[in-house]
C-alpha positions in Angstrom: 0.0 0.0 0.0 1.2 3.5 -0.9 2.1 5.8 2.0 0.8 8.9 0.1 -2.8 9.8 -0.3 -3.9 9.5 -3.9 -5.6 12.6 -5.4 -9.2 12.6 -6.7 -9.9 10.7 -9.9 -11.5 12.0 -13.0 -14.9 10.6 -12.0 -14.7 12.3 -8.6 -13.7 15.6 -10.2 -16.6 15.3 -12.7 -19.1 14.7 -9.9 -17.8 17.7 -8.0 -18.2 19.9 -11.1 -21.7 18.6 -11.8 -22.7 19.2 -8.2 -21.4 22.8 -8.2 -23.1 23.4 -11.6 -26.4 22.2 -10.1 -26.1 24.6 -7.2 -25.2 27.5 -9.4 -28.0 26.8 -11.8 -30.5 26.8 -9.0 -29.1 30.0 -7.4 -29.2 31.7 -10.8 -33.0 31.7 -10.4 -32.7 34.2 -7.6 -32.2 37.9 -8.2 -28.6 37.7 -6.9 -25.9 38.3 -9.5 -23.8 35.2 -9.2 -22.1 35.4 -12.6 -18.7 35.3 -10.9 -19.2 31.6 -10.4 -19.5 30.8 -14.1 -15.8 31.4 -15.0 -14.7 29.3 -12.1 -16.8 26.3 -13.4 -15.5 26.8 -16.9 -11.9 26.8 -15.5 -12.7 23.7 -13.5 -13.9 21.9 -16.7 -10.7 22.9 -18.5 -8.6 21.6 -15.6 -10.5 18.3 -15.8 -9.7 18.0 -19.5 -6.1 18.6 -18.8 -6.2 15.9 -16.1 -5.7 18.3 -13.2 -8.4 16.6 -11.2 -7.5 18.1 -7.8 -7.5 21.6 -9.3 -10.8 20.9 -10.9 -12.4 19.9 -7.6 -10.9 22.9 -5.9 -12.4 25.3 -8.5 -15.8 23.6 -8.4 -16.0 24.0 -4.6 -14.9 27.6 -4.9 -17.6 28.3 -7.5 -20.3 26.7 -5.3 -19.2 28.6 -2.2 -19.1 32.0 -3.9 -22.5 31.4 -5.5 -24.0 30.4 -2.1 -22.5 33.4 -0.3 -23.7 35.9 -2.9 -27.3 34.5 -2.8 -27.3 34.6 1.0 -26.0 38.1 1.2 -28.4 39.3 -1.5 -31.3 37.9 0.4 -30.1 39.6 3.5 -29.8 42.9 1.7 -33.3 42.6 0.2 -34.9 41.7 3.6 -33.0 44.5 5.5 -33.8 47.0 2.8 -37.5 46.2 3.0 -37.6 46.6 6.7 -35.6 49.8 6.5 -38.0 51.2 3.9 -41.0 50.4 6.1 -39.4 52.1 9.1 -38.6 55.2 7.0 -42.2 55.4 6.0 -43.2 55.0 9.7 -40.8 57.7 10.7 -42.4 60.1 8.1 -45.8 59.2 9.6 -44.6 60.1 13.0 -42.9 63.2 11.9 -39.4 61.9 12.7 -36.6 63.3 10.6 -35.6 60.5 8.2 -33.0 62.1 5.9 -30.2 60.0 7.3 -32.1 56.8 6.8 -33.2 57.7 3.3 -29.6 58.5 2.4 -28.7 55.1 3.8 -31.2 53.5 1.5 -29.4 55.0 -1.5 -26.0 54.0 -0.1 -27.2 50.4 0.3 -28.4 50.2 -3.3 -25.1 51.7 -4.6 -23.0 49.4 -2.5 -24.9 46.4 -3.8 -23.9 47.4 -7.3 -20.2 47.9 -6.3 -17.8 45.0 -6.0 -15.5 43.4 -3.5 -12.9 40.7 -3.4 -14.1 37.2 -2.3 -11.5 34.5 -2.5 -9.6 36.3 -5.2 -12.8 36.9 -7.3 -14.5 40.2 -7.8 -18.1 39.9 -6.7 -21.1 42.3 -6.0 -20.6 43.8 -2.5 -23.8 42.5 -1.0 -22.0 42.1 2.4 -21.1 45.8 2.5 -24.7 46.7 1.6 -26.0 44.5 4.4 -23.7 46.2 6.9 -25.0 49.7 5.9 -28.6 48.6 5.9 -28.3 46.9 9.3 -26.8 50.0 10.9 -29.4 52.3 9.4 -32.2 49.9 10.4 -31.0 49.8 14.0 -31.1 53.6 14.1 -34.6 53.7 12.5 -36.0 51.1 14.9 -34.6 53.0 17.9 -36.1 56.3 16.6 -39.5 54.7 15.9 -39.5 52.9 19.2 -38.7 56.0 21.3 -41.1 58.1 19.3 -43.9 55.6 19.7 -43.1 55.3 23.4 -43.3 59.0 23.8 -46.6 59.0 21.9 -48.0 56.3 24.2 -46.8 58.3 27.2 -48.5 61.4 25.9 -51.7 59.6 25.2 -51.7 58.0 28.7 -51.0 61.3 30.3 -53.9 62.9 28.4 -56.3 60.2 29.5 -55.2 60.5 33.1 -55.4 64.3 33.1 -58.9 64.1 31.6 -60.0 61.8 34.4 -58.4 64.0 37.0 -60.1 67.1 35.6 -63.4 65.4 36.0 -62.6 64.4 39.6 -64.8 66.4 42.0 -62.7 68.7 44.2 -59.4 68.1 42.4 -57.0 70.9 43.5 -56.6 73.4 40.6 -52.9 74.1 41.3 -52.1 70.4 41.0 -54.1 70.0 37.8 -52.3 73.0 36.4 -48.9 71.5 37.2 -49.9 68.3 35.4 -51.2 70.3 32.4 -48.0 72.3 32.2 -45.9 69.2 32.1 -48.0 67.7 29.4 -47.7 70.8 27.3 -43.9 70.7 27.8 -43.9 67.0 26.8 -45.8 67.8 23.6 -43.3 70.5 22.6 -40.3 68.2 23.3 -41.9 65.5 21.1 -42.3 68.1 18.3 -38.6 68.9 18.7 -37.6 65.3 18.4 -36.7 65.1 22.1 -38.7 61.9 22.6 -37.0 60.6 25.7 -37.6 63.9 27.5 -41.1 64.0 26.2 -41.8 60.5 27.5 -40.3 61.4 30.9 -42.4 64.6 31.3 -45.5 62.9 30.1 -45.0 60.1 32.6 -44.7 62.6 35.5 -47.8 64.4 34.3 -49.7 61.1 34.2 -48.4 60.1 37.7 -49.6 63.4 39.1 -53.1 63.0 37.5 -53.4 59.4 38.5 -52.3 60.3 42.0 -55.2 62.8 42.3 -57.7 60.2 41.1 -56.2 57.4 43.2 -56.1 59.6 46.4 -59.7 60.5 46.0 -60.6 56.9 45.3 -58.8 55.7 48.4 -60.3 58.5 50.5 -63.8 57.4 49.4 -63.1 53.8 50.1 -61.9 54.6 53.6 -64.8 56.8 54.2 -67.2 54.1 53.1 -65.5 51.6 55.4 -65.6 54.0 58.4 -69.2 54.9 57.8 -70.2 51.2 57.9 -68.3 50.9 61.2 -70.0 54.0 62.4 -73.5 52.7 61.7 -72.7 49.3 63.3 -71.5 51.0 66.5 -74.4 53.4 66.7 -76.8 50.5 66.2 -75.1 48.7 69.1 -75.7 51.7 71.3 -72.2 53.2 71.2 -72.0 57.0 71.5 -70.1 57.9 68.3 -70.3 61.7 68.3 -66.4 62.0 68.1 -66.3 59.7 65.0 -69.1 61.7 63.4 -67.2 64.9 63.9 -64.1 63.4 62.3 -66.1 62.1 59.3 -67.6 65.6 58.8 -64.1 67.2 58.9 -62.8 64.6 56.4 -65.7 65.1 54.0 -65.1 68.9 54.1 -61.4 68.4 53.3 -62.3 66.0 50.4 -64.7 68.5 48.9 -61.9 71.1 49.0 -59.7 68.7 47.0 -57.4 67.9 50.0 -57.6 64.1 49.6 -54.4 63.4 51.4 -55.5 65.3 54.5 -58.9 63.7 54.3 -57.4 60.3 54.2 -55.5 61.1 57.4 -58.7 62.3 59.1 -60.7 59.2 58.0 -57.9 56.9 59.2 -58.0 58.7 62.6 -61.8 58.3 62.6 -61.4 54.6 61.9 -58.9 54.2 64.8 -61.3 56.1 67.1 -64.2 53.9 66.0 -62.3 50.7 66.8 -61.2 52.1 70.1 -64.8 53.1 71.0 -66.0 49.6 70.0 -63.4 47.9 72.2 -64.0 50.2 75.2 -67.8 49.7 74.8 -67.4 45.9 74.8 -65.2 46.1 77.8 -67.7 48.2 79.7 -70.5 45.9 78.7 -68.5 43.0 80.1 -67.9 45.1 83.3 -71.6 45.8 83.6 -72.4 42.1 83.3 -69.9 41.3 86.0 -71.3 44.1 88.2 -74.9 42.8 87.7 -73.7 39.3 88.7 -72.1 40.8 91.8 -75.4 42.4 92.8 -77.2 39.2 92.2 -74.8 37.4 94.5 -75.3 40.0 97.2 -79.0 39.6 96.9 -78.7 35.8 97.2 -76.6 36.3 100.4 -79.1 38.7 101.9 -76.7 41.6 101.9 -77.7 45.2 101.3 -77.9 46.1 97.6 -78.4 49.9 98.0 -74.8 51.1 97.6 -74.0 48.6 94.8 -77.3 49.4 92.9 -76.5 53.1 93.2 -73.1 52.5 91.6 -74.6 50.4 88.9 -77.1 53.1 88.1 -74.3 55.7 87.8 -72.6 53.3 85.4 -75.7 53.1 83.2 -76.0 56.9 83.1 -72.3 57.2 82.2 -72.5 54.6 79.4 -75.4 56.4 77.8 -73.4 59.6 77.8 -70.4 57.8 76.2 -68.3 58.3 79.3 -66.9 54.7 79.3 -64.1 55.5 81.7 -66.6 56.7 84.3 -68.9 53.7 83.6 -66.0 51.3 84.2 -65.1 53.1 87.4 -68.7 52.8 88.6 -68.7 49.1 87.9 -65.6 48.8 90.0 -67.6 50.6 92.7 -70.2 47.9 92.6 -67.6 45.3 93.4 -66.2 47.5 96.1 -69.7 47.9 97.6 -70.1 44.1 97.5 -66.8 43.6 99.3 -67.8 46.2 101.9 -71.1 44.4 102.6 -69.3 41.1 103.1 -66.9 42.7 105.4 -69.8 44.3 107.3 -71.5 40.9 107.6 -68.3 39.2 108.8 -67.7 42.1 111.2 -71.2 41.5 112.7 -70.4 37.8 113.3 -67.2 38.8 115.1 -69.1 41.5 117.1 -71.7 38.9 118.2 -69.1 36.6 119.4 -67.2 39.4 121.2 -70.4 40.7 122.8 -71.4 37.2 124.0 -67.9 36.8 125.5 -68.4 40.0 127.5 -71.8 38.8 128.7 -70.1 35.6 130.0 -67.6 37.6 131.9 -70.5 39.7 133.6 -72.8 36.8 134.4 -71.7 36.5 138.0 -71.7 40.2 138.6 -75.4 40.6 138.8 -74.8 43.9 137.2 -77.7 46.1 136.1 -78.9 45.6 132.5 -77.0 42.3 131.9 -80.3 40.5 131.3 -81.4 43.2 128.9 -78.1 43.0 127.1 -78.4 39.2 126.9 -81.9 39.5 125.3 -80.6 42.0 122.7 -77.7 39.7 121.8 -80.1 36.8 121.4 -82.3 38.9 119.2 -79.3 40.0 117.2 -78.3 36.4 116.6 -81.7 35.5 115.3 -81.7 38.6 113.0 -78.2 37.7 111.8 -79.4 34.1 111.0 -82.3 35.6 109.0 -80.0 38.0 107.1 -81.3 41.1 108.8 -77.9 42.6 109.2 -79.0 46.2 109.7 -81.2 45.2 112.6 -78.5 43.0 113.9 -76.1 45.9 113.9 -78.6 48.1 115.8 -79.3 45.5 118.4 -75.7 44.8 119.0 -75.1 48.6 119.4 -77.8 48.6 122.1 -76.4 45.5 123.8 -73.0 47.2 123.8 -74.4 50.3 125.5 -76.2 48.1 128.0 -73.1 46.2 128.8 -71.2 49.4 129.3 -73.8 50.6 131.8 -73.8 47.2 133.5 -70.1 47.3 134.0 -70.3 50.7 135.6 -73.6 50.3 137.5 -74.9 48.4 140.6 -76.2 44.9 140.9 -79.9 44.4 140.8 -82.3 41.6 141.5 -83.5 39.5 138.6 -82.8 36.3 136.8 -79.3 35.6 135.7 -78.6 35.2 131.9 -78.7 31.6 130.9 
């Protein structure tokens, strides 16, 4: 076997030429000028006749490559030119200066008719034309995009300003600021300063939308607080302070001061929630106070002081003075505690008085029998829950015992 690679044979060279010829013939159907490939194919056939098969294959491949590149570049030129032309038309519609892009169109066509060197062969300079067209298309696309963006921004600002102008109570000075910015944006767009125009239009839109949005939020908060207000009033809560805040907020809203109105409405909402919480706490305190009075009644203790305190609490809650109402409920519990201490004190006093009677039994002192009878009566009254009467009888017994301790003995039966 030979150590050297054998060159292509005649048949192989012929197939290469025929393949290249087929490609060239097909590409000739396109508008691309691929005539530069023809001499290469003719030269390849000549080299084949001379037996220079390798050279023939080389030339056939070169012809095919050149034809393919030219067709590809020509298609790219046509597509880019079409897009550029459409963008130039759009620029004219938008009033964008298009002289530079129109000049580029002419340059592209001229460059496509010029030639360049490709693998040592002079061919139409489609590649150079594509480069010019692509650069011009990029500029045109950017100009159209920024112009359309500014136009969209202007349109959005106009709609927002129209809505703000129809908003009840919108402050005139803020509206005037938005209108001035919109007029400035229009002038900038006419001067081709599209980015500045878009920026100013966006600011104008933001101001206008802010007016509409602030009023919308103010009305939403107002509606929410009014629902809360009605609920509290229906439940019996005194809501005069909330009503005053709502009236102030509505006045501010009518004057176009939506931001200040929102603050007042939020304050009213907080006040309403606080009132509701305090009212619920007072109702719970009233329930506990009523239960405390019921317990006193069941124990037979005096209700007068506790009921007076509960009555004061009811008056206070009707006036919306929940702090006072709560304090009066505390007084109910204090009165209940006092009554229990009073009862327990009576029991102690009975025991102490009986002990004193025991110490005086042998003295036959005056009034001892009378004191004994009063203590017995007090014990019966205490057992029946008649604590006031018990207290009075014990007081008399104590006076009698004091007299007995200082007086003379007298005839009479001894206390049992």
